[in-house]
C-alpha positions as CSV (number, residue, x, y, z in Angstrom):
1,X,-6.7,8.4,12.8
2,X,-8.6,11.3,11.4
3,X,-12.0,11.2,10.3
4,X,-14.2,13.2,7.9
5,X,-17.8,13.3,8.4
6,X,-17.4,10.3,10.7
7,X,-15.6,8.3,8.1
8,X,-12.0,7.2,8.3
9,X,-9.9,8.9,5.5
10,X,-6.5,7.4,6.1
11,X,-5.4,3.9,5.6
12,X,-2.8,3.9,8.4
13,X,-2.9,2.9,12.1
14,X,-0.7,4.2,14.9
15,X,-0.8,2.1,18.0
16,X,0.9,2.5,21.2
17,X,2.4,-1.0,22.1
18,X,4.2,0.1,25.2
19,X,5.2,3.1,27.1
20,X,7.9,4.0,24.8
21,X,6.9,1.7,21.8
22,X,4.7,2.7,18.7
23,X,3.6,0.6,15.9
24,X,2.6,2.3,12.5
25,X,0.8,0.2,9.9
26,X,0.9,2.1,6.5
27,X,-1.1,0.3,4.0
28,X,-2.1,2.4,0.9
29,X,-1.1,4.9,-1.7
30,X,1.1,8.0,-0.8
31,X,-0.7,11.3,-1.9
32,X,-0.2,14.9,-1.3
33,X,-3.9,15.1,-0.4
34,X,-7.0,12.9,-0.2
35,X,-8.3,13.1,-3.8
36,X,-11.9,14.4,-4.4
37,X,-14.7,13.3,-6.5
38,X,-14.5,15.4,-9.7
39,X,-18.4,15.9,-9.8
40,X,-19.2,16.3,-6.2
41,X,-16.1,17.6,-4.6
42,X,-16.4,14.8,-1.9
43,X,-13.2,12.9,-0.8
44,X,-12.9,9.5,-2.7
45,X,-12.9,6.4,-0.6
46,X,-9.6,4.5,-1.2
47,X,-6.2,3.6,0.4
48,X,-4.7,7.0,0.4
49,X,-2.2,8.0,2.8
50,X,-2.3,11.8,2.9
51,X,1.2,13.2,3.5
52,X,0.2,16.3,5.6
53,X,-2.0,14.4,8.1
54,X,0.6,11.6,8.4
55,X,3.4,14.1,9.2
56,X,1.3,15.7,11.7
57,X,0.5,12.5,13.5
58,X,4.3,11.7,13.3
59,X,5.3,14.8,15.2
60,X,3.4,13.1,18.2
61,X,5.9,10.4,18.1
62,X,9.1,12.4,18.6
63,X,9.5,11.3,22.2
64,X,9.1,7.6,21.6
65,X,12.2,5.3,21.8
66,X,11.1,2.5,19.4
67,X,9.0,3.0,16.4
68,X,8.1,0.0,13.9
69,X,6.6,0.8,10.4
70,X,4.9,-1.8,8.6
71,X,4.7,-1.0,5.0
72,X,2.4,-2.3,2.1
73,X,2.4,0.5,-0.4
74,X,2.5,1.0,-4.1
75,X,4.0,4.3,-3.6
76,X,2.5,7.5,-5.1
77,X,3.8,11.0,-4.6
78,X,7.6,11.0,-4.8
79,X,8.2,14.0,-2.8
80,X,5.6,12.9,-0.4
81,X,7.7,9.7,0.2
82,X,10.8,11.6,0.3
83,X,9.1,14.0,3.1
84,X,8.1,10.9,5.3
85,X,11.5,9.3,4.8
86,X,13.2,12.5,6.0
87,X,10.8,12.9,9.0
88,X,11.3,9.3,10.1
89,X,15.2,9.7,9.8
90,X,15.0,12.8,11.9
91,X,13.2,11.0,14.8
92,X,15.5,10.4,17.7
93,X,14.1,7.1,18.5
94,X,15.0,3.7,16.9
95,X,12.9,3.1,13.6
96,X,12.4,-0.3,12.4
97,X,10.6,-0.6,9.0
98,X,9.2,-4.0,8.0
99,X,8.1,-4.6,4.3
100,X,4.7,-6.6,4.9
101,X,4.1,-7.2,1.1
102,X,5.0,-4.5,-1.5
103,X,7.3,-1.4,-0.9
104,X,7.1,0.3,-4.4
105,X,8.2,3.6,-5.8
106,X,7.7,6.1,-2.9
107,X,6.9,3.3,-0.7
108,X,10.3,1.9,-1.2
109,X,11.9,5.2,-0.2
110,X,10.0,5.2,3.0
111,X,11.2,1.8,3.7
112,X,14.8,3.0,3.5
113,X,14.2,5.2,6.6
114,X,14.5,2.4,9.1
115,X,17.6,2.0,11.3
116,X,16.9,-1.6,10.6
117,X,14.9,-2.6,7.5
118,X,13.1,-6.1,7.4
119,X,11.7,-7.9,4.6
120,X,9.7,-11.2,4.2
121,X,11.0,-13.7,1.7
122,X,8.1,-13.2,-0.4
123,X,7.8,-9.5,-0.2
124,X,8.7,-7.2,-3.0
125,X,10.7,-3.9,-3.4
126,X,10.2,-1.9,-6.6
127,X,12.3,1.1,-7.7
128,X,11.9,3.1,-10.8
129,X,12.3,6.4,-12.6
130,X,10.0,9.3,-11.5
131,X,7.0,9.5,-13.7
132,X,4.5,12.3,-14.5
133,X,1.0,12.7,-16.2
134,X,0.8,15.1,-19.1
135,X,-2.6,16.1,-20.6
136,X,-3.1,19.0,-23.1
137,X,-1.1,21.0,-25.6
138,X,2.5,21.8,-25.0
139,X,5.5,23.6,-26.5
140,X,9.0,22.5,-26.5
141,X,10.2,24.7,-23.5
142,X,7.1,23.1,-21.6
143,X,8.3,19.7,-22.3
144,X,11.9,20.6,-21.3
145,X,10.7,22.0,-18.0
146,X,8.8,18.7,-17.4
147,X,12.0,16.8,-18.1
148,X,13.9,18.8,-15.8
149,X,11.4,18.2,-13.1
150,X,11.6,14.3,-13.6
151,X,15.4,14.4,-13.7
152,X,15.6,16.3,-10.4
153,X,13.1,13.7,-8.9
154,X,15.2,10.7,-10.2
155,X,18.4,12.4,-8.6
156,X,16.7,12.6,-5.3
157,X,15.5,9.3,-5.3
158,X,19.0,8.0,-6.3
159,X,20.5,9.8,-3.5
160,X,18.2,8.1,-1.0
161,X,18.9,4.6,-2.2
162,X,22.7,5.2,-2.6
163,X,22.8,6.4,1.0
164,X,20.7,3.6,2.3
165,X,22.3,0.9,0.3
166,X,26.0,2.2,0.5
167,X,26.2,1.7,-3.2
168,X,27.5,4.1,-6.0
169,X,24.7,6.4,-7.3
170,X,25.5,5.2,-10.9
171,X,24.5,1.6,-9.8
172,X,21.4,2.8,-8.2
173,X,20.5,4.9,-11.3
174,X,20.8,1.8,-13.5
175,X,18.3,-0.1,-11.4
176,X,15.9,2.8,-11.6
177,X,16.1,3.2,-15.3
178,X,15.0,-0.6,-15.8
179,X,12.3,-0.6,-13.2
180,X,13.8,-3.2,-10.7
181,X,11.8,-5.6,-8.7
182,X,13.4,-7.3,-5.7
183,X,12.1,-10.0,-3.5
184,X,13.4,-10.5,0.1
185,X,17.0,-11.9,-0.2
186,X,17.5,-9.9,-3.5
187,X,16.7,-6.7,-1.6
188,X,19.1,-7.7,1.0
189,X,22.0,-8.5,-1.4
190,X,21.2,-5.0,-3.2
191,X,21.6,-3.2,0.1
192,X,18.0,-1.9,0.2
193,X,17.1,-4.2,3.1
194,X,19.2,-5.5,6.1
195,X,17.5,-9.0,6.9
196,X,14.9,-11.5,5.7
197,X,12.3,-12.3,8.5
198,X,9.9,-15.3,8.7
199,X,6.3,-14.8,9.6
200,X,3.2,-16.9,10.4
201,X,1.4,-15.8,7.2
202,X,3.1,-16.0,3.8
203,X,3.0,-12.8,1.5
204,X,-0.1,-13.1,-0.9
205,X,0.3,-11.1,-4.2
206,X,-1.5,-11.3,-7.6
207,X,-2.6,-9.1,-10.5
208,X,-6.3,-8.5,-11.3
209,X,-7.3,-10.1,-14.8
210,X,-7.2,-6.4,-16.3
211,X,-3.8,-5.9,-14.8
212,X,-4.9,-2.5,-13.2
213,X,-4.4,-3.5,-9.7
214,X,-2.2,-5.7,-7.4
215,X,-3.8,-7.6,-4.5
216,X,-1.2,-7.6,-1.9
217,X,-2.2,-9.4,1.4
218,X,-5.8,-8.5,0.5
219,X,-5.1,-4.9,-0.2
220,X,-5.7,-3.6,-3.6
221,X,-2.9,-1.2,-5.0
222,X,-3.0,0.2,-8.5
223,X,-0.5,-0.6,-11.1
224,X,-0.3,2.6,-13.0
225,X,3.2,3.7,-13.7
226,X,4.6,0.1,-13.5
227,X,5.9,-1.0,-16.7
228,X,7.9,-4.1,-15.7
229,X,5.7,-6.2,-13.5
230,X,7.5,-9.7,-13.1
231,X,5.9,-12.6,-14.8
232,X,6.2,-14.5,-11.4
233,X,3.2,-12.5,-10.1
234,X,0.2,-14.6,-11.0
235,X,-2.8,-13.1,-12.8
236,X,-6.3,-13.6,-11.3
237,X,-8.9,-15.2,-13.8
238,X,-11.4,-13.0,-15.4
239,X,-14.8,-13.1,-13.8
240,X,-17.1,-15.6,-15.6
241,X,-19.3,-14.0,-18.3
242,X,-23.0,-13.9,-17.7
243,X,-24.9,-16.4,-20.0
244,X,-27.2,-14.7,-22.3
245,X,-29.9,-17.1,-21.3
246,X,-29.4,-16.1,-17.6
247,X,-29.9,-12.4,-18.6
248,X,-33.3,-10.9,-17.6
249,X,-35.7,-10.9,-20.6
250,X,-36.6,-7.7,-22.3
251,X,-40.2,-7.1,-21.5
252,X,-41.3,-4.4,-23.8
253,X,-41.2,-3.8,-27.5
254,X,-39.5,-0.7,-27.3
255,X,-36.6,-2.1,-25.4
256,X,-36.2,-4.9,-27.9
257,X,-36.1,-2.5,-30.7
258,X,-33.7,-0.4,-29.1
259,X,-31.2,-3.3,-28.2
260,X,-28.4,-2.0,-26.3
261,X,-29.0,1.7,-26.9
262,X,-29.2,3.8,-23.7
263,X,-30.5,7.4,-23.3
264,X,-28.4,9.0,-20.6
265,X,-29.7,12.3,-19.1
266,X,-27.3,13.0,-16.2
267,X,-23.9,12.3,-14.6
268,X,-25.6,9.8,-12.2
269,X,-26.9,7.9,-15.0
270,X,-23.6,8.0,-16.8
271,X,-21.9,6.6,-13.6
272,X,-24.4,3.9,-13.3
273,X,-24.1,2.7,-16.9
274,X,-20.3,3.2,-17.2
275,X,-18.4,3.2,-13.8
276,X,-15.1,2.6,-15.2
277,X,-15.2,5.1,-17.9
278,X,-16.3,7.8,-15.2
279,X,-13.6,6.8,-12.9
280,X,-10.9,7.2,-15.8
281,X,-12.3,10.7,-16.7
282,X,-12.2,11.7,-13.1
283,X,-8.7,10.4,-12.8
284,X,-7.4,12.3,-15.9
285,X,-9.1,15.4,-14.6
286,X,-7.5,15.3,-11.0
287,X,-4.0,14.6,-12.6
288,X,-4.5,17.5,-15.1
289,X,-5.4,19.7,-12.1
């Protein structure tokens, strides 16, 4: 695992379990590159699987006979997922993919790379149309170009699923169009997995109260881009509100008169006061390039 300034920056592990056997654990979001903080330029901490680094590490495994890939991923960058899928398919050894909890979007494409694809009964596979983020002002020609790119992404994904499942592309496209979620046996029946396996620990999956993240086997995965999350996934209760009586009393007259007003003088103070707002602004800025 690569490190930056002494800290791990990739949420995956590659372990040699035998002379010719390797196990890979991919738990996180597929990104072209690790995102950076808009204000400081420093890498953002998170479950980010950077495609270029992962492919570089994968090159070292080309002589291994047996490669097992455990996946728990919300997906992310479509073409990054396709690149990993193609490289896994090109390995001369036997590749087994195992869905430990969630293989969604680009993560579900990577899952299809296995010569044998295994899924737990409570695991989920999710496939949907390609999505993109738009921010700013656009003319008709710009929007048409964006649609053209999304259509190309959809066709590429459909081709992967059709090849892996043995089903007609039209059938797979219909599943993408409605954002389809499949549990273990459903995935096998759809041709998107080969077998349902048991395990010592059941799959745990729940939505945060604000529905902005899925907690899958203890790993937080963002839900942005998901439009049809099944009702069967439980929603975590909201955190208990702090009682006004428990709040620290205002100690000076000026604070009493100002009430909830705050004087923010710099970015640090803004982040401390409104961390979620700052995160949203940074995310929008990154996606806008």
